N, C-alpha and C positions, 0 to 999 in steps of 0.2 A: 876179562872183558866186563867193562863198565855197563849194567843195564839201560837202556834208554826207555824213558818216559814216552810212550805214545800219547797226545792228547784224548782226551774222550771228548767227541764231540756229541752232544745233546740234539736230540733229533730234532727238527725244526717244525714248529705245529702246523698242522692242514692251515691253507690258507681259508681263509671266512670269508663265506659267500655272503653278499650282502643279499639281505631279504626285500623282496620287494612287496612293499607296503600298496594294498591295491587303493587306488585315489576313486574316491567314490566319483560320481558321472551325474551332474545335473541333468534331470528328466528336463526334455526339451520342452515337454507341456507344461510344466509345473513353471518353467523361465517363461515362457511366454504369457501364463496367466499373471504369476507376479508381475509381469511386464505392464500388463494392463490396466491392473489393480492398483497400481503405484501411478500410472495417468492418469486415470478415470480419480484417484486421490489427488493429483496435483491439479486436477482439472477442478474439480469440485473446490479445492480451495481456493483459487485464482479468482472463480468465477464468487464466491463468498465473499473475498476479499475486496473486490470490487464493490460487493454490492455494500459492507461496510464501509468503505472508506465516502463512498458516493453519501451515504446517509450522514455519517461525520461532517461532510463539506457543506450541509444546511443545517448545522449547529454553529453558533458563535464559536464557542471555545474547541471545539471539536474539528475546527479549519484550520488550527494553530497546529495539530496530530496528521491532520492530512499534510499540510508542510513540512512536517514534520519526515513524517515517511515517504514523499516524495527528494526529499534532500537526502535521506540515507540511503535509499537507492542511487539516487544518483554518484553517492558518495563510494557507495561500493565497487560500483563501477569502474570509476575513475581510478580505484586502486587494486583494482584484480585484471581490467580490461575484458571481463567476460559480460555479456548483457545478461545471461541468465542470474549473476549473482544479484541483479538489481530486484529481483521477484523475493522480494524480504516477508517469512512469515508465510509462506503459503502453506506448509504444512499445520501450522498452526492455527490458522484460518479454517483448513479443515475439519481440524477437530472441533472448533466449536461450530462451525456450520454441522455438520452430524448433527451436534447434539442439540441446534434450533430445527435441524429438519424433523429429530425424533418427535421434539415434543410436540411440534406441528400436525406431524402425521396421528400422533394420538389424539390430539384434541380435535380432528373431524368429527369423528362420532359424538364426542361430548357437544358442538356445537350444533350436529344434528337435534338429536337430544333436548338442548334447550331451545331449537327452531318450535320444537312441537309441543314444547311445554308452553311456550309461549301463546300457540296458536290454542292451545285446551283451555288457557288463562284466557284467551278474547271471546270465545264461544262460552264457557259457560264457568267463572271465577270461583265459584264456589261448590262446583261438581265431583262427584268422586272422582273421574278421570284426572281432574286438573291435579288431585292430590296426588293420584298416582303416578301420575307424568312427574310432578315435582321431586317424588321420593325418590324415582328411580334419577334423576336428575344430580339430585345431593349423593348419592350414593356413590354415581359413576364418576364427580367430582371428588370425590374423597379418594374413591381408588386412582385416578388417576394421576392425583396430588401426588398418594405415597405411592405410588409406581414411576413419576418423572423422577421425583427425589431419590430413590432408590437405583435408578437408572446413572444418575449422574455422581451418583457416591460410588459406583460401579466402574466408573471410565468416562460415562457421556458418550461412547461411541453407539453408531448404529443396531449395531448386535444386541448391544445393554439394553435397549429396550424394547428389543424383540424379544426375551425372556420371558416366560409366565410369570415365575414366580417370584417375581420383585419384591412384593408387600410382605411375603414368609422372610425373605430374605433379610428385609429392613424390620422385620420384626423380630426378627433372632439376634442381629447385630447390635441391634435398642436394649436386647438383657444383657449380653455380655459388657455392655458400657462401654465408655469412651467414645462413641459417635461424634459426640457435639465438637470435641478437639479434632478427631479425625478431617470433619467439614471444613472444620473453618483453616486448618493447614492447607488442605486438598484446596479453598477457594485461593487463600492467599499465593499457593505457587500457581496456580493457571491466570490469577490477575498481573502476577510478576511476570508470567511469559511476554506477554504482551509490553511491557516497556514502557507503557503510558507516559511516565516523569520523564524519561528521555528524550522521546519524538517529540510533547509537546514544549520540553525546552529547544531541541532544537530547530523546532517549527517557529519560536517566536525569535530565538538570536538572527535565523534565516529570516525572518519577513523583517526583524528593525534593523538589519544592513541593507537589505534591499531597498528601504523604506528611505534611508539616508542617503542613497544612491539616487532616488526616484522624487526628492520631496521638493527640489530647486528647476528640475529641467518639468516639473509636471505644474508646479505653481504658478510658472512664465507662462505654460502652455494656455492655462487656463486665462488668463488676463488678455491673450492675445483678442478676444473679442473685443475688447476694452482699447488697448495699446497693441494694435498689429504687428507693427517692428518688437516688441517684448515677445509676444504670441512667435514669430521666426526664431528669434533665438532661444525660446523656449525648447521649440521643434528641433531645432541643430543639437543642443547640447541634449534632449532625449534619446535621438539618433546617434549621439557616440554614447550613452551610457547603455542602452540595450546592445551593441556592439559586446561589450566586455562584461556585463553586469551577469548573464547566465553562467559563464566560467568562473567569475568573482563567487556567484555560488557554490558550484563546483568545487574550487578550492577549500571552500569554508569545510562544505561538507564532508570532503577528503580526510583532512587533516583535524576537523571539530574543533579548530580555534576562531575566534571571533576577528582576528586580526589578518585571517582571509580574507577579506575584505579590502584590506589597505594594500593587497601585493599585485598592482594594475601594471606593475613595470614584471613582477614574474609571469603574469597571464598572457604578457604580450610577448616575453620572449619563448612559453609554450604554443603560443602560437606560430611562430614561427617555423618550428619544427614539425607539425602537422596544420598547415591551412588550409588544406581543402577539405579535411574532416574536421576542421572549426566551422568553415563556409557550411556544408553542408546540415551541421548540427544547428547551427543559429538558425538557416534559412530555415530548416523543417520547426525549430522551437517558434520562431515568429509567425509563421504561415498556419502553425496549428492554432494559433493564441485568436488570428484575428475574425474566423468564422464564429467563434463564441462570443463576440461583440454583440452579435444579431439577437441574442438572447437578453440583450438590456434592454432591449424598446421596449419591451411589454413586460408590468409587472408581473414576476410569477406568485403563483399561489403556496402557500408555506407549506400546503400537503405535497406538493408536486416538487421542492427543490430537490430532492434526493434525484429524480429523473435527469435534472440537468447535470446535476453532479454525475452520473454516468457518464454522460456526452463529454463533463470535464476531463473525467481521467481518463477519456479514450484519445484523448487528444495533448493531453499535459504528460501523460507518464512515459508514453514512448521517445517525447520530445526530451524527458529527465533524462531519460537512459542514454539517449545519445547524445546529451552532454557530457555524459562519466563516459562515454567511448570515446570521441574524441579527445578528451584530457588524457585518459591513459593512454592512445596513440600515439601522440608527442611524449608523452612520458618517457616513453620505452627508446625514444631516439637520442641521443647526444649534441648534433648537429643539426644547424635550420637547413633548411631546404634551399632550392635556388629562390633568384628572386623574382622568375616568371609566376612560381606558382605562389609565391605569397601574395605578389598584386594582384595573381587572378582570381585570389579568395579572397582579398578586400573588392575588385572592382564587379564579382560576382553577389555580395550580399548588400550592396547598395539599393538594387530595386526592390528590396525586401524590407530593409528597412525605412527606406521612406513610405512602401505602401504601410508598414506597420505605422509611422510617425503619422499619415493622415489618419487611419483607421481611429487611432487615441483622443486625435483631435476632434474629430467628427462623433464621436461617443456622447461626450459631453450635449453636442446639439442633439443626440436622438435617444441618447437611453431617459427612461425614467428617472434616474438617480441627478441629471443635469451635472453640472461642473464636478461636485464631489465625485464621478463617475470615473473620474481618472486618475484616482488612488486607488482604485479598485482593478490594481493591475493581476489579470487573475493570471498572466505568463512568468511573474514572478513573486506576486505576492499572495496572498488567501484567496479562495473561490467568493467572493464575497458579491460579484455579481448579478449570481444566479441566487439570491437570497432576498428575500421582505424582510425588514428589518422592524415591518411593524407587528410588533407581536400581541399586542393586546387584540387586536381584532378576531 
C-alpha cells in the first residue's frame, strides 16, 4: 500500500486583542475657563473693532475703509448665510486692542508723574524739587518706551506688558543682532493682516456704484424747491432706486465684481425666491438710516465726530448683515415663492420707502449742509453726514 500523505496544518495564530487606547477626557473646568476666555476675547475684539471703525468714520479717507468693511461683512453673510461670518477681523482687533490697552495702562503712572512735575515747575521753576521730579519723569519715560517696545516685539499681548524684565530682554536681543529686521518684518506682517488696501478699494468701488444709481434721482430731488414737478419725479425715482440698491451692493460685495451693480434683473429674480426676507431687510435698512438724519441738524464738532460714528455703526452694521442674510436665504431656493408672498413683500415696503424719501427731501432744509446733504446718503454711501469738513478751524 502506498503511504497516504497527511497534510500538516500549521497552528493558527492566536487572535489579536485590540488594545484600548485611553482617550483623554477634557477637564470640564478647563473647558469652561477656555470658553470664558474665548468669549471675553471676542467681546473685547468686537468692542475694539467698533471703536476703531467709529474713529475711521470721522476721517475722510478712512470712511472708504468703513464702507469697505461693511460691504465685506455683508458679502460674507450673503455667501454663507450665517450672520456670525459678518464679524470680520474680531480676533485681529482684539490683538491690537490688547496692545493699545497695555500701552495706556502703563502710561497712567507716567501721566501722574508728569502732572506732579508740572505742578513743581509752576511752584518753583528752578528749585531742587523741580529738577528731581523732571529727572524721575525722564527716567520713567525712558523705561516706559523701552518696556513697551519690548512688549510689542514679544507679541503685544497683555501678558507681554506684564513681564517685569522686558528691558533686560530687549538689551539681550539687541546684543544678538537682527532686531531691526525682525521688527520690520513683524510690523509689515501685522499691517498686512488688516488688509487695508482691499477694504479701501472695495469701499471706493461700492461708493462709486451706489453714487451712479443715486446721482440722477438726488439731483432731481434737489431741484424740487424750484420746480415741484421735477422734485416729485426725483422722489419717485429715488423710491425705486432704494428698493434695489442695498441688494445690488450686496451682489457686488458677494461676487466682488463691479458689474454686480448692473444686475438688476438678477436681483429681481432673487427677490422672488425670498420676498418676505427682502422686505424685512430693506425695511430695517431704511428705518435704521432715518434717525441718523437728526444728527445733521447741528454742526458736529470735529473732536466728537467719532461718537456719532458709534451710533452710525450701531444702526447700519446690523442692516448690512440683514441684507446679506436675505440674499443668502434667496440663493438657497430654486423656485420663486407664491405671488401672494411676492406682492405682500412689495406692499409692505411702500410705507417705509415713502417715509425714507420724505426724510431725505426734508434733510436739505433742516441739515447744516443744505442741498449738498442730499448726496450724503449714509445708508448706502459714506458716513459723511456726521463730519465737519472745516478742518482749518
